[in-house]
C-alpha positions as CSV (number, residue, x, y, z in Angstrom):
1,M,-15.1,75.0,27.0
2,G,-15.6,72.0,29.4
3,K,-15.0,72.2,33.2
4,N,-12.0,69.8,32.9
5,K,-10.3,72.0,30.4
6,L,-11.0,75.1,32.4
7,S,-9.4,73.5,35.5
8,K,-6.3,72.6,33.5
9,W,-6.0,76.2,32.2
10,A,-6.3,77.5,35.8
11,E,-3.8,75.0,37.1
12,M,-1.2,76.0,34.4
13,E,-1.7,79.7,35.3
14,N,-0.2,78.9,38.8
15,W,2.9,77.1,37.4
16,D,5.8,79.6,36.9
17,F,7.5,77.2,34.4
18,V,4.5,77.5,32.0
19,L,4.8,80.7,29.9
20,Q,1.8,81.9,27.9
21,P,2.7,85.2,26.3
22,G,0.1,87.3,24.6
23,L,0.2,88.2,21.0
24,D,1.2,91.7,21.9
25,E,4.4,90.4,23.6
26,V,5.7,88.5,20.5
27,F,4.2,89.9,17.3
28,G,6.9,92.1,15.7
29,R,8.9,92.3,18.8
30,D,11.3,90.2,21.0
31,Y,10.0,88.4,24.1
32,H,11.6,89.5,27.3
33,L,13.5,86.2,27.8
34,K,15.1,86.3,24.3
35,G,18.8,85.8,24.9
36,R,18.2,85.4,28.7
37,W,16.7,81.9,29.0
38,K,19.8,80.5,30.7
39,S,20.6,83.5,32.9
40,D,17.1,84.7,33.9
41,F,14.9,81.7,33.7
42,F,16.9,78.6,34.3
43,K,19.7,80.5,36.2
44,N,22.5,78.3,34.9
45,D,24.6,77.9,31.8
46,K,23.5,74.4,30.8
47,P,22.7,73.6,27.1
48,L,19.3,74.6,25.9
49,V,17.1,72.1,24.1
50,L,13.7,72.8,22.4
51,E,10.9,70.4,21.5
52,L,8.8,72.0,18.8
53,G,5.1,71.0,18.6
54,C,5.6,69.2,21.9
55,G,2.0,68.1,22.3
56,K,1.7,66.4,25.7
57,G,5.4,67.1,26.4
58,E,6.4,63.4,26.6
59,Y,9.8,64.1,25.0
60,T,10.4,67.3,26.9
61,T,9.9,65.7,30.2
62,G,11.4,62.3,29.2
63,L,14.6,63.9,27.9
64,A,14.7,66.2,31.0
65,M,14.8,63.1,33.3
66,L,17.4,61.4,31.2
67,F,19.6,64.5,30.9
68,P,19.5,66.6,34.0
69,E,22.6,68.4,32.8
70,K,20.5,70.1,30.1
71,N,17.5,72.6,30.1
72,F,14.4,71.8,28.0
73,V,11.6,74.0,26.6
74,G,8.5,72.4,25.2
75,I,6.7,74.6,22.7
76,D,3.1,74.2,21.4
77,I,0.0,76.3,20.9
78,K,-2.5,73.8,22.4
79,G,-2.5,74.4,26.1
80,A,-4.9,71.6,27.0
81,R,-2.5,69.0,25.6
82,M,0.5,70.8,27.1
83,W,-1.1,70.4,30.6
84,R,-0.1,66.7,30.7
85,G,3.7,67.5,30.4
86,A,3.4,70.4,32.8
87,K,1.7,68.2,35.3
88,T,4.5,65.6,35.0
89,T,7.0,68.4,35.5
90,F,5.2,69.6,38.6
91,D,4.7,66.0,40.0
92,H,8.4,65.1,39.5
93,G,9.7,68.4,40.6
94,L,11.7,68.9,37.4
95,K,13.7,72.1,37.6
96,N,15.2,71.9,34.0
97,V,11.9,72.2,32.2
98,A,9.8,75.0,30.8
99,F,6.7,75.0,28.6
100,L,6.0,77.8,26.2
101,R,2.6,78.2,24.7
102,T,3.0,80.0,21.3
103,R,2.9,79.4,17.6
104,I,6.1,78.1,16.0
105,E,5.7,80.9,13.4
106,F,6.8,83.3,16.2
107,I,9.9,81.3,17.2
108,R,12.4,84.0,16.2
109,S,10.9,86.3,18.8
110,F,11.9,84.0,21.6
111,F,15.5,82.9,21.1
112,H,18.8,84.8,20.3
113,K,21.6,83.9,18.0
114,A,23.4,80.7,19.1
115,E,21.2,80.5,22.2
116,V,19.8,77.0,21.5
117,D,21.9,73.9,21.3
118,E,19.5,71.2,20.1
119,I,16.0,71.0,18.5
120,W,13.6,68.0,18.6
121,I,10.6,67.8,16.2
122,T,8.5,64.9,17.2
123,F,5.6,63.6,15.2
124,P,4.6,67.0,13.8
125,D,1.6,67.7,11.5
126,P,3.0,66.5,8.2
127,Q,1.0,69.1,6.2
128,V,0.6,66.6,3.3
129,K,-1.0,68.9,0.8
130,K,1.5,70.5,-1.6
131,R,0.1,74.0,-1.1
132,R,0.9,73.6,2.7
133,A,4.5,72.6,2.2
134,K,5.8,75.8,3.7
135,K,4.0,75.0,6.9
136,R,6.0,71.8,7.4
137,L,8.4,72.2,10.3
138,T,11.3,71.1,8.2
139,S,10.5,73.5,5.3
140,P,13.2,76.0,4.3
141,L,11.1,78.7,5.9
142,F,11.3,77.1,9.3
143,L,14.9,75.8,8.9
144,N,16.0,79.4,8.2
145,A,14.3,80.4,11.4
146,Y,16.1,77.7,13.4
147,R,19.4,78.8,11.9
148,S,18.9,82.2,13.5
149,F,19.2,80.9,17.0
150,L,20.8,77.4,16.8
151,S,24.4,77.1,17.9
152,P,27.0,76.5,15.1
153,E,27.3,72.8,16.0
154,G,23.7,72.4,17.0
155,I,21.7,69.3,16.2
156,V,18.1,69.0,14.8
157,H,16.1,65.7,15.3
158,L,13.0,64.8,13.3
159,K,11.0,61.8,14.4
160,T,7.9,60.9,12.4
161,D,5.6,58.1,11.3
162,N,5.0,60.0,8.0
163,K,7.2,58.7,5.2
164,Q,6.2,61.6,3.0
165,L,7.5,64.1,5.5
166,F,10.7,62.0,6.0
167,D,11.3,61.9,2.2
168,Y,10.5,65.6,1.8
169,T,13.0,66.5,4.6
170,L,15.7,64.5,3.1
171,R,15.2,66.3,-0.3
172,V,15.4,69.7,1.4
173,L,18.6,68.8,3.3
174,K,20.3,67.3,0.3
175,H,19.3,70.2,-1.9
176,N,20.9,72.6,0.5
177,R,23.9,70.4,1.2
178,L,23.3,70.2,4.9
179,K,25.0,67.6,7.0
180,I,22.8,64.5,7.6
181,K,24.2,62.6,10.6
182,I,21.6,59.8,10.7
183,A,18.7,59.0,8.5
184,T,16.6,55.8,8.7
185,D,13.1,55.0,7.5
186,N,12.7,52.3,10.2
187,L,14.2,53.5,13.4
188,Y,13.5,50.4,15.6
189,E,14.8,48.0,13.0
190,S,18.0,50.1,12.5
191,S,21.4,50.1,14.2
192,V,20.7,53.4,15.8
193,E,21.3,53.2,19.6
194,G,21.0,55.4,22.6
195,E,18.8,56.3,25.6
196,I,16.8,58.7,23.6
197,L,15.2,55.8,21.8
198,S,13.6,54.7,25.0
199,I,11.2,57.6,25.0
200,K,8.0,56.8,23.0
201,T,5.0,59.1,22.8
202,H,1.4,57.8,23.3
203,Y,0.8,57.9,19.6
204,E,4.1,56.5,18.7
205,K,3.2,53.4,20.7
206,I,0.0,53.1,18.8
207,F,1.8,53.5,15.4
208,L,4.2,50.7,16.4
209,Q,1.4,48.4,17.5
210,Q,-0.1,49.0,14.0
211,G,3.1,48.0,12.3
212,I,3.8,51.6,11.1
213,P,7.6,52.2,10.8
214,I,9.0,55.2,12.7
215,T,11.5,57.3,10.7
216,Y,14.3,59.4,12.2
217,I,16.7,62.1,10.8
218,Q,19.4,63.8,12.8
219,F,21.1,66.7,11.0
220,E,23.0,70.0,11.3
221,L,22.2,73.5,10.1
222,N,25.4,75.1,8.8
223,N,25.3,78.7,9.8
224,E,28.0,79.6,7.3
225,I,26.2,78.6,4.2
226,D,24.1,81.0,2.1
227,P,20.4,81.3,3.0
228,L,18.5,78.1,2.3
229,L,17.0,77.9,-1.2
230,P,13.5,76.5,-1.9
231,E,13.5,72.8,-2.5
232,E,13.2,71.6,-6.0
233,Q,10.0,69.7,-5.3
234,E,7.4,70.7,-2.8
235,S,5.3,67.6,-2.8
């Protein structure tokens, strides 16, 4: 490991808004903040928003600046990338941001029923191979996990440059009769408006410069429906 990466790790260890639980704290058991993020960590009752696979945390910090009335948790397993968002949080003195270094597979260990109000999935690994479909962050496996802690009227956002993942997600949502609020295969050429569109990740800017359309889906997970069924097609 290079000196620069080591210095980033050391710096993050000193920031109390960066949480890096060990496997023994989450595997087969609940993390100590589960159900207590608002009361014990943020010490307020503001809505809680997650960014899954946050990378450099550009959406986590960008949304936190736009919406100080909400709390944000960026989640990723790669600490070296997460450092960038953590540094921005520190430099700007943001009090409504936390970063959680863990695998999304352990997400149920961290959040209690109806504890989360909104989820952002921004430019995730599309897992294009059919045999890896269950690893897509919008697969029924993960959507069921989100349902376990998303509030009844909670919103999920997917933003991706990968048309295959966009189409796959639409199939899963329609197959399970979930409410799709917005779906566009070319976000910046659509009629969708709002401050959230002003946030662009480093790679998103590159995609746009290359003429690659950005897709966007906003949907709800109905907690009253039966458990999600596998999609008809996994490709």
